[in-house]
mmCIF file of the N, C-alpha and C atoms, coordinates in Angstrom:
data_MODEL
# 
_entry.id   MODEL 
# 
loop_
_atom_site.group_PDB 
_atom_site.id 
_atom_site.type_symbol 
_atom_site.label_atom_id 
_atom_site.label_alt_id 
_atom_site.label_comp_id 
_atom_site.label_asym_id 
_atom_site.label_entity_id 
_atom_site.label_seq_id 
_atom_site.pdbx_PDB_ins_code 
_atom_site.Cartn_x 
_atom_site.Cartn_y 
_atom_site.Cartn_z 
_atom_site.occupancy 
_atom_site.B_iso_or_equiv 
_atom_site.pdbx_formal_charge 
_atom_site.auth_seq_id 
_atom_site.auth_comp_id 
_atom_site.auth_asym_id 
_atom_site.auth_atom_id 
_atom_site.pdbx_PDB_model_num 
ATOM 1   N N  . MET A 1 1  ? 0.820  -1.195  -0.022 1.00 0.00 ? 1  MET A N  1 
ATOM 2   C CA . MET A 1 1  ? 0.013  0.034   0.075  1.00 0.00 ? 1  MET A CA 1 
ATOM 3   C C  . MET A 1 1  ? 0.829  1.347   0.045  1.00 0.00 ? 1  MET A C  1 
ATOM 4   N N  . LEU A 1 2  ? 2.016  1.144   0.769  1.00 0.00 ? 2  LEU A N  1 
ATOM 5   C CA . LEU A 1 2  ? 2.831  2.397   0.720  1.00 0.00 ? 2  LEU A CA 1 
ATOM 6   C C  . LEU A 1 2  ? 3.450  2.700   -0.650 1.00 0.00 ? 2  LEU A C  1 
ATOM 7   N N  . ASP A 1 3  ? 3.637  1.694   -1.565 1.00 0.00 ? 3  ASP A N  1 
ATOM 8   C CA . ASP A 1 3  ? 4.195  1.865   -2.856 1.00 0.00 ? 3  ASP A CA 1 
ATOM 9   C C  . ASP A 1 3  ? 3.251  2.648   -3.871 1.00 0.00 ? 3  ASP A C  1 
ATOM 10  N N  . THR A 1 4  ? 2.003  2.536   -3.508 1.00 0.00 ? 4  THR A N  1 
ATOM 11  C CA . THR A 1 4  ? 1.005  3.056   -4.478 1.00 0.00 ? 4  THR A CA 1 
ATOM 12  C C  . THR A 1 4  ? 0.666  4.460   -4.368 1.00 0.00 ? 4  THR A C  1 
ATOM 13  N N  . ASP A 1 5  ? 0.957  5.025   -3.254 1.00 0.00 ? 5  ASP A N  1 
ATOM 14  C CA . ASP A 1 5  ? 0.670  6.382   -2.819 1.00 0.00 ? 5  ASP A CA 1 
ATOM 15  C C  . ASP A 1 5  ? -0.868 6.656   -2.915 1.00 0.00 ? 5  ASP A C  1 
ATOM 16  N N  . GLN A 1 6  ? -1.659 5.575   -2.918 1.00 0.00 ? 6  GLN A N  1 
ATOM 17  C CA . GLN A 1 6  ? -3.099 5.713   -2.881 1.00 0.00 ? 6  GLN A CA 1 
ATOM 18  C C  . GLN A 1 6  ? -3.627 5.897   -1.516 1.00 0.00 ? 6  GLN A C  1 
ATOM 19  N N  . TYR A 1 7  ? -2.897 5.512   -0.471 1.00 0.00 ? 7  TYR A N  1 
ATOM 20  C CA . TYR A 1 7  ? -3.317 5.771   0.925  1.00 0.00 ? 7  TYR A CA 1 
ATOM 21  C C  . TYR A 1 7  ? -2.250 6.657   1.643  1.00 0.00 ? 7  TYR A C  1 
ATOM 22  N N  . HIS A 1 8  ? -2.770 7.431   2.705  1.00 0.00 ? 8  HIS A N  1 
ATOM 23  C CA . HIS A 1 8  ? -1.827 8.101   3.546  1.00 0.00 ? 8  HIS A CA 1 
ATOM 24  C C  . HIS A 1 8  ? -1.439 7.062   4.657  1.00 0.00 ? 8  HIS A C  1 
ATOM 25  N N  . GLN A 1 9  ? -0.306 7.393   5.303  1.00 0.00 ? 9  GLN A N  1 
ATOM 26  C CA . GLN A 1 9  ? 0.158  6.542   6.456  1.00 0.00 ? 9  GLN A CA 1 
ATOM 27  C C  . GLN A 1 9  ? -0.891 6.125   7.522  1.00 0.00 ? 9  GLN A C  1 
ATOM 28  N N  . HIS A 1 10 ? -1.682 7.212   7.994  1.00 0.00 ? 10 HIS A N  1 
ATOM 29  C CA . HIS A 1 10 ? -2.609 7.015   8.950  1.00 0.00 ? 10 HIS A CA 1 
ATOM 30  C C  . HIS A 1 10 ? -3.867 6.227   8.435  1.00 0.00 ? 10 HIS A C  1 
ATOM 31  N N  . GLN A 1 11 ? -4.132 6.166   7.099  1.00 0.00 ? 11 GLN A N  1 
ATOM 32  C CA . GLN A 1 11 ? -5.081 5.334   6.593  1.00 0.00 ? 11 GLN A CA 1 
ATOM 33  C C  . GLN A 1 11 ? -4.635 3.911   6.593  1.00 0.00 ? 11 GLN A C  1 
ATOM 34  N N  . ILE A 1 12 ? -3.421 3.753   6.235  1.00 0.00 ? 12 ILE A N  1 
ATOM 35  C CA . ILE A 1 12 ? -2.895 2.198   6.323  1.00 0.00 ? 12 ILE A CA 1 
ATOM 36  C C  . ILE A 1 12 ? -2.858 1.734   7.746  1.00 0.00 ? 12 ILE A C  1 
ATOM 37  N N  . ALA A 1 13 ? -2.663 2.528   8.632  1.00 0.00 ? 13 ALA A N  1 
ATOM 38  C CA . ALA A 1 13 ? -2.434 2.052   9.983  1.00 0.00 ? 13 ALA A CA 1 
ATOM 39  C C  . ALA A 1 13 ? -3.988 1.713   10.506 1.00 0.00 ? 13 ALA A C  1 
ATOM 40  N N  . ALA A 1 14 ? -4.802 2.459   10.058 1.00 0.00 ? 14 ALA A N  1 
ATOM 41  C CA . ALA A 1 14 ? -6.201 2.178   10.434 1.00 0.00 ? 14 ALA A CA 1 
ATOM 42  C C  . ALA A 1 14 ? -6.718 0.958   9.833  1.00 0.00 ? 14 ALA A C  1 
ATOM 43  N N  . ILE A 1 15 ? -6.337 0.696   8.550  1.00 0.00 ? 15 ILE A N  1 
ATOM 44  C CA . ILE A 1 15 ? -6.871 -0.579  7.814  1.00 0.00 ? 15 ILE A CA 1 
ATOM 45  C C  . ILE A 1 15 ? -6.090 -1.807  8.484  1.00 0.00 ? 15 ILE A C  1 
ATOM 46  N N  . GLU A 1 16 ? -4.783 -1.771  8.718  1.00 0.00 ? 16 GLU A N  1 
ATOM 47  C CA . GLU A 1 16 ? -4.023 -2.778  9.338  1.00 0.00 ? 16 GLU A CA 1 
ATOM 48  C C  . GLU A 1 16 ? -4.134 -2.851  10.873 1.00 0.00 ? 16 GLU A C  1 
ATOM 49  N N  . GLN A 1 17 ? -4.751 -1.928  11.454 1.00 0.00 ? 17 GLN A N  1 
ATOM 50  C CA . GLN A 1 17 ? -4.992 -1.883  12.896 1.00 0.00 ? 17 GLN A CA 1 
ATOM 51  C C  . GLN A 1 17 ? -3.635 -1.982  13.640 1.00 0.00 ? 17 GLN A C  1 
ATOM 52  N N  . VAL A 1 18 ? -2.797 -0.973  13.284 1.00 0.00 ? 18 VAL A N  1 
ATOM 53  C CA . VAL A 1 18 ? -1.439 -0.866  13.863 1.00 0.00 ? 18 VAL A CA 1 
ATOM 54  C C  . VAL A 1 18 ? -1.281 0.632   14.163 1.00 0.00 ? 18 VAL A C  1 
ATOM 55  N N  . ASN A 1 19 ? -0.241 0.996   15.015 1.00 0.00 ? 19 ASN A N  1 
ATOM 56  C CA . ASN A 1 19 ? 0.150  2.346   15.416 1.00 0.00 ? 19 ASN A CA 1 
ATOM 57  C C  . ASN A 1 19 ? 0.612  3.049   14.090 1.00 0.00 ? 19 ASN A C  1 
ATOM 58  N N  . PRO A 1 20 ? 0.341  4.248   13.820 1.00 0.00 ? 20 PRO A N  1 
ATOM 59  C CA . PRO A 1 20 ? 0.768  5.167   12.563 1.00 0.00 ? 20 PRO A CA 1 
ATOM 60  C C  . PRO A 1 20 ? 2.310  4.935   12.563 1.00 0.00 ? 20 PRO A C  1 
ATOM 61  N N  . GLY A 1 21 ? 2.908  5.123   13.785 1.00 0.00 ? 21 GLY A N  1 
ATOM 62  C CA . GLY A 1 21 ? 4.391  5.181   13.808 1.00 0.00 ? 21 GLY A CA 1 
ATOM 63  C C  . GLY A 1 21 ? 5.022  3.978   13.234 1.00 0.00 ? 21 GLY A C  1 
ATOM 64  N N  . ARG A 1 22 ? 4.249  2.740   13.468 1.00 0.00 ? 22 ARG A N  1 
ATOM 65  C CA . ARG A 1 22 ? 4.764  1.459   12.900 1.00 0.00 ? 22 ARG A CA 1 
ATOM 66  C C  . ARG A 1 22 ? 4.831  1.584   11.397 1.00 0.00 ? 22 ARG A C  1 
ATOM 67  N N  . VAL A 1 23 ? 3.800  2.144   10.840 1.00 0.00 ? 23 VAL A N  1 
ATOM 68  C CA . VAL A 1 23 ? 3.794  2.247   9.335  1.00 0.00 ? 23 VAL A CA 1 
ATOM 69  C C  . VAL A 1 23 ? 5.050  3.161   8.809  1.00 0.00 ? 23 VAL A C  1 
ATOM 70  N N  . SER A 1 24 ? 5.253  4.234   9.622  1.00 0.00 ? 24 SER A N  1 
ATOM 71  C CA . SER A 1 24 ? 6.426  5.118   9.243  1.00 0.00 ? 24 SER A CA 1 
ATOM 72  C C  . SER A 1 24 ? 7.683  4.355   9.327  1.00 0.00 ? 24 SER A C  1 
ATOM 73  N N  . GLU A 1 25 ? 7.968  3.581   10.452 1.00 0.00 ? 25 GLU A N  1 
ATOM 74  C CA . GLU A 1 25 ? 9.075  2.677   10.642 1.00 0.00 ? 25 GLU A CA 1 
ATOM 75  C C  . GLU A 1 25 ? 9.355  1.723   9.478  1.00 0.00 ? 25 GLU A C  1 
ATOM 76  N N  . ILE A 1 26 ? 8.129  1.138   8.992  1.00 0.00 ? 26 ILE A N  1 
ATOM 77  C CA . ILE A 1 26 ? 8.339  0.223   7.782  1.00 0.00 ? 26 ILE A CA 1 
ATOM 78  C C  . ILE A 1 26 ? 8.695  0.993   6.636  1.00 0.00 ? 26 ILE A C  1 
ATOM 79  N N  . LYS A 1 27 ? 8.028  2.047   6.372  1.00 0.00 ? 27 LYS A N  1 
ATOM 80  C CA . LYS A 1 27 ? 8.380  2.896   5.139  1.00 0.00 ? 27 LYS A CA 1 
ATOM 81  C C  . LYS A 1 27 ? 9.777  3.224   5.090  1.00 0.00 ? 27 LYS A C  1 
ATOM 82  N N  . HIS A 1 28 ? 10.331 3.662   6.265  1.00 0.00 ? 28 HIS A N  1 
ATOM 83  C CA . HIS A 1 28 ? 11.706 4.138   6.206  1.00 0.00 ? 28 HIS A CA 1 
ATOM 84  C C  . HIS A 1 28 ? 12.782 3.035   6.589  1.00 0.00 ? 28 HIS A C  1 
ATOM 85  N N  . GLY A 1 29 ? 12.404 1.664   6.595  1.00 0.00 ? 29 GLY A N  1 
ATOM 86  C CA . GLY A 1 29 ? 13.173 0.580   6.682  1.00 0.00 ? 29 GLY A CA 1 
ATOM 87  C C  . GLY A 1 29 ? 13.707 0.361   8.028  1.00 0.00 ? 29 GLY A C  1 
ATOM 88  N N  . GLN A 1 30 ? 13.108 0.881   9.053  1.00 0.00 ? 30 GLN A N  1 
ATOM 89  C CA . GLN A 1 30 ? 13.492 0.753   10.363 1.00 0.00 ? 30 GLN A CA 1 
ATOM 90  C C  . GLN A 1 30 ? 12.874 -0.304  11.117 1.00 0.00 ? 30 GLN A C  1 
ATOM 91  N N  . TRP A 1 31 ? 12.015 -1.067  10.502 1.00 0.00 ? 31 TRP A N  1 
ATOM 92  C CA . TRP A 1 31 ? 11.243 -2.283  11.220 1.00 0.00 ? 31 TRP A CA 1 
ATOM 93  C C  . TRP A 1 31 ? 10.977 -3.335  10.142 1.00 0.00 ? 31 TRP A C  1 
ATOM 94  N N  . ASP A 1 32 ? 11.327 -4.405  10.371 1.00 0.00 ? 32 ASP A N  1 
ATOM 95  C CA . ASP A 1 32 ? 11.050 -5.519  9.402  1.00 0.00 ? 32 ASP A CA 1 
ATOM 96  C C  . ASP A 1 32 ? 9.656  -6.213  9.846  1.00 0.00 ? 32 ASP A C  1 
ATOM 97  N N  . TRP A 1 33 ? 8.615  -5.945  9.037  1.00 0.00 ? 33 TRP A N  1 
ATOM 98  C CA . TRP A 1 33 ? 7.367  -6.434  9.317  1.00 0.00 ? 33 TRP A CA 1 
ATOM 99  C C  . TRP A 1 33 ? 7.304  -7.850  9.294  1.00 0.00 ? 33 TRP A C  1 
ATOM 100 N N  . LYS A 1 34 ? 8.275  -8.551  8.755  1.00 0.00 ? 34 LYS A N  1 
ATOM 101 C CA . LYS A 1 34 ? 8.090  -9.960  8.665  1.00 0.00 ? 34 LYS A CA 1 
ATOM 102 C C  . LYS A 1 34 ? 8.579  -10.620 9.963  1.00 0.00 ? 34 LYS A C  1 
ATOM 103 N N  . LEU A 1 35 ? 9.268  -9.878  10.797 1.00 0.00 ? 35 LEU A N  1 
ATOM 104 C CA . LEU A 1 35 ? 9.556  -10.507 12.009 1.00 0.00 ? 35 LEU A CA 1 
ATOM 105 C C  . LEU A 1 35 ? 8.380  -10.391 13.058 1.00 0.00 ? 35 LEU A C  1 
ATOM 106 N N  . SER A 1 36 ? 8.337  -11.367 13.943 1.00 0.00 ? 36 SER A N  1 
ATOM 107 C CA . SER A 1 36 ? 7.329  -11.219 14.936 1.00 0.00 ? 36 SER A CA 1 
ATOM 108 C C  . SER A 1 36 ? 7.699  -10.244 15.933 1.00 0.00 ? 36 SER A C  1 
ATOM 109 N N  . ILE A 1 37 ? 6.783  -9.834  16.825 1.00 0.00 ? 37 ILE A N  1 
ATOM 110 C CA . ILE A 1 37 ? 7.221  -8.810  17.888 1.00 0.00 ? 37 ILE A CA 1 
ATOM 111 C C  . ILE A 1 37 ? 8.192  -9.450  18.766 1.00 0.00 ? 37 ILE A C  1 
ATOM 112 N N  . GLU A 1 38 ? 8.038  -10.701 19.084 1.00 0.00 ? 38 GLU A N  1 
ATOM 113 C CA . GLU A 1 38 ? 8.978  -11.436 19.983 1.00 0.00 ? 38 GLU A CA 1 
ATOM 114 C C  . GLU A 1 38 ? 10.348 -11.495 19.379 1.00 0.00 ? 38 GLU A C  1 
ATOM 115 N N  . ASP A 1 39 ? 10.581 -11.712 18.092 1.00 0.00 ? 39 ASP A N  1 
ATOM 116 C CA . ASP A 1 39 ? 11.786 -11.763 17.486 1.00 0.00 ? 39 ASP A CA 1 
ATOM 117 C C  . ASP A 1 39 ? 12.389 -10.319 17.561 1.00 0.00 ? 39 ASP A C  1 
ATOM 118 N N  . LYS A 1 40 ? 11.757 -9.361  17.168 1.00 0.00 ? 40 LYS A N  1 
ATOM 119 C CA . LYS A 1 40 ? 12.111 -7.997  17.296 1.00 0.00 ? 40 LYS A CA 1 
ATOM 120 C C  . LYS A 1 40 ? 12.634 -7.593  18.699 1.00 0.00 ? 40 LYS A C  1 
ATOM 121 N N  . GLN A 1 41 ? 11.868 -7.992  19.717 1.00 0.00 ? 41 GLN A N  1 
ATOM 122 C CA . GLN A 1 41 ? 12.258 -7.670  21.166 1.00 0.00 ? 41 GLN A CA 1 
ATOM 123 C C  . GLN A 1 41 ? 13.612 -8.389  21.449 1.00 0.00 ? 41 GLN A C  1 
ATOM 124 N N  . GLN A 1 42 ? 13.783 -9.668  21.001 1.00 0.00 ? 42 GLN A N  1 
ATOM 125 C CA . GLN A 1 42 ? 15.075 -10.463 21.317 1.00 0.00 ? 42 GLN A CA 1 
ATOM 126 C C  . GLN A 1 42 ? 16.143 -9.878  20.467 1.00 0.00 ? 42 GLN A C  1 
ATOM 127 N N  . SER A 1 43 ? 16.068 -9.216  19.495 1.00 0.00 ? 43 SER A N  1 
ATOM 128 C CA . SER A 1 43 ? 17.057 -8.575  18.817 1.00 0.00 ? 43 SER A CA 1 
ATOM 129 C C  . SER A 1 43 ? 17.548 -7.364  19.435 1.00 0.00 ? 43 SER A C  1 
ATOM 130 N N  . LEU A 1 44 ? 16.827 -6.811  20.337 1.00 0.00 ? 44 LEU A N  1 
ATOM 131 C CA . LEU A 1 44 ? 17.049 -5.579  20.933 1.00 0.00 ? 44 LEU A CA 1 
ATOM 132 C C  . LEU A 1 44 ? 18.054 -5.782  22.213 1.00 0.00 ? 44 LEU A C  1 
ATOM 133 N N  . LEU A 1 45 ? 17.927 -7.062  22.700 1.00 0.00 ? 45 LEU A N  1 
ATOM 134 C CA . LEU A 1 45 ? 18.629 -7.387  23.898 1.00 0.00 ? 45 LEU A CA 1 
ATOM 135 C C  . LEU A 1 45 ? 20.120 -7.592  23.611 1.00 0.00 ? 45 LEU A C  1 
# 
């Protein structure tokens, strides 16, 4: 959805039921959406 410019980030967040900040992180390559939350937390340790 980010690639099409059809939706704003807040609209994508509402559709996917996530925090708008998470959409921004994904857009800027700061968060890999393929990882589970547990995997992401483990990588921070």
